C-alpha positions in Angstrom: 44.7 120.2 110.0 44.1 121.8 106.5 45.0 119.8 103.4 48.4 120.5 101.9 48.7 122.0 98.4 49.9 118.6 97.1 46.8 116.9 98.6 44.5 119.5 97.0 46.1 119.0 93.6 45.5 115.2 93.5 42.8 114.2 91.0 41.6 115.1 87.6 41.0 118.6 86.2 39.1 119.7 83.1 40.5 122.6 81.1 38.4 125.8 81.2 40.7 128.4 79.6 44.2 129.0 78.3 45.6 132.5 77.9 49.0 133.6 76.6 49.7 137.1 78.0 52.5 138.9 76.0 55.0 140.4 78.4 54.9 143.6 76.3 51.4 144.2 77.5 49.7 143.6 74.1 46.4 141.8 73.8 46.3 138.3 75.3 46.1 135.4 72.9 44.1 132.2 72.8 46.6 129.6 71.5 44.2 126.8 71.7 41.1 128.6 70.5 38.1 130.0 72.3 36.9 126.6 73.5 40.0 124.5 74.4 39.7 121.0 75.7 42.0 119.3 78.1 42.5 117.0 81.1 45.2 117.3 83.8 45.8 114.4 86.1 47.8 114.5 89.4 48.2 111.1 90.9 48.7 110.2 94.6 52.0 108.5 93.7 53.5 111.7 92.3 52.9 111.7 88.6 51.1 114.2 86.4 49.8 114.1 82.8 48.6 117.1 80.8 46.6 116.9 77.5 45.5 120.2 75.9 43.9 120.6 72.5 42.0 123.1 70.4 38.3 122.3 71.0 37.1 122.7 67.4 39.7 120.5 65.7 38.6 119.3 62.2 38.1 115.6 61.6 40.7 113.7 59.6 40.1 111.8 56.3 41.3 108.4 57.6 40.3 106.4 60.6 43.9 105.0 60.6 46.2 107.5 62.4 49.2 106.0 60.6 47.6 107.0 57.2 47.1 110.7 57.8 48.4 113.2 55.2 51.4 115.3 56.0 49.1 118.3 56.3 46.8 116.4 58.7 49.8 115.4 60.9 50.9 119.0 61.0 47.5 120.2 62.0 47.1 117.6 64.7 50.5 118.5 66.1 49.7 122.2 66.0 46.4 121.8 67.8 47.3 119.2 70.5 49.8 119.5 73.3 50.8 116.9 75.9 53.4 116.0 78.5 53.7 113.7 81.5 56.1 112.8 84.3 56.6 113.3 88.0 55.5 116.4 89.8 57.0 118.1 92.9 55.3 120.7 95.2 57.0 123.6 96.9 54.3 124.2 99.6 56.0 127.3 101.0 56.2 129.1 97.6 52.9 127.8 96.1 54.7 126.2 93.2 54.5 122.9 91.4 57.3 121.5 89.2 56.3 119.4 86.2 59.2 117.1 85.2 58.7 115.9 81.7 59.5 112.2 80.9 57.5 112.4 77.7 56.4 115.5 75.7 55.0 116.4 72.3 57.9 118.9 72.3 61.1 116.7 72.3 63.3 119.5 73.8 61.1 119.5 77.0 62.0 115.9 77.8 64.2 116.0 80.9 63.1 119.5 81.9 61.3 120.5 85.1 59.1 123.6 84.6 57.7 125.4 87.6 54.1 126.7 87.7 52.5 129.0 90.3 49.4 127.4 91.8 46.2 128.9 93.1 43.3 126.7 94.2 40.0 128.2 95.1 37.3 125.5 95.7 37.0 123.5 92.5 39.1 126.0 90.4 42.8 125.5 89.8 44.9 128.2 88.2 48.4 127.3 86.9 50.7 130.0 85.5 54.1 129.6 84.0 56.8 131.1 86.3 59.1 132.0 83.4 57.8 133.6 80.2 58.4 131.7 77.0 58.4 132.2 73.3 55.2 131.3 71.5 54.4 132.3 67.9 57.4 134.7 67.9 56.1 136.6 71.0 57.3 136.3 74.6 54.3 135.3 76.8 53.3 134.1 80.2 50.8 131.2 79.9 48.0 131.0 82.3 45.6 128.0 82.5 42.4 127.7 84.4 41.0 124.2 85.3 37.9 122.9 87.0 37.9 119.8 89.2 36.5 116.9 87.0 33.5 114.9 88.1 34.3 111.4 89.2 34.7 109.0 86.3 31.4 107.4 85.4 29.4 110.2 87.1 26.5 111.6 85.2 27.5 114.7 83.2 
């Protein structure tokens, strides 16, 4: 019997690409730069955690995160995105719902956001089902992930 969508999602995924496609058909945008970094975890007990950041973030002046300047805090928040909570799979429709218990965006806490899912070998594609406002433009966000090597495996 083939694996379910839920079974195929379980594990760790490295971010390959993030694209924001304006619904007006204008040029897609790279909200996290040309070389984004990220890790998405789907656990067997039904939780997920997403971390996405701009790959070329500048270093900060202090080694103490509580001693950053207001400008450094703003830049860190602008270039790093994260949320975690339970996930739910709709096998028939090829959707996964991400329910946010914690989020860098406070208004997302308590929300469940659906994503369309495509898995082809070690490639995972997640797309927002509903367009959203980003930088003053209504976009559909599409993310491409690659199954991560086992922790401790040679890179």
